[in-house]
N, C-alpha and C positions, 0 to 999 in steps of 0.2 A: 363818161369819157369825154374829153375835150376834142372837138373837131378841128382839124387843121384848115388853113385858109384855102379858098378856091380861086382867089384873085391875087394879083401881084401887090406888093407894098405900095406902089404908086397909084393903084386904083382908088377912086373916090369912096368906094364901099368897104375898103380894107378894115378900117377901124370899127365900123359898124358890125362887120362880120365877126371880128374878134370879140366885140362886146357880146354878141349873141352866143358865141362859142363858150365864153366864160360865165355867162349869167347864171346858169343853174348851179355851178360850183360855188360861186360867190354868194348867191342867195342862201345856199346850204350853210356856208360859214356864218352868215348873219344869223340864221335861225338857231344854229348850235350855240353861238355866243349868247343870244337872247334867252335861250332856254335854261342857261345856267346862271342867269341873273344880271347880265350886262345890259345897260340901257342903250337904246338906238343911237343916242348922241355920242356915247363913248365908242361904240362899235364903228360908227361912221368916221369919227375923228381918227381912230387907230388905223382903219383901212386907208384913209386918205394919207396919213403919214407914211404908211408902208408903201403905198403906190408912188408917192413923191420920191421916196428913198430909192425904190426900184428903178425909177426912170433916171436917176442920177447916180446909179451904182458906182460908176468909175470915179465919181467926184466926192465920195464920202470921206469925211474926216473921222477921227476916232470919237470925237464928241457926238457926231451924228449917229455913228454906229451904236454908241451907248444909249442914245435916245431911242433908237429902234429896238434895242434889246429890252429896255424898260417898257416900251409899248407892248411888245410881245409877251413879256412876263405879266403885265397888267391884265391882258386878255385871259391868261391862264389862271389868275388868282381868283378865288371866290370872294364875293363881297362880304 
């Protein structure tokens, strides 16, 4: 389970606390993807794209949404 923040958004430790809260879940996703054959480079790139897209959620174009859909599909496809 992901723990909620204990400090305000404006606190200097807010992002670090979020990182700690998400770490186990994200590492689990990495391990799952690697265990079915994805290499670390592809996993890292796909997660980076997804994170970038999430941060700009309101700004997405249909082209970007299609790119995200392709990245997600690629993670689910066996090699």
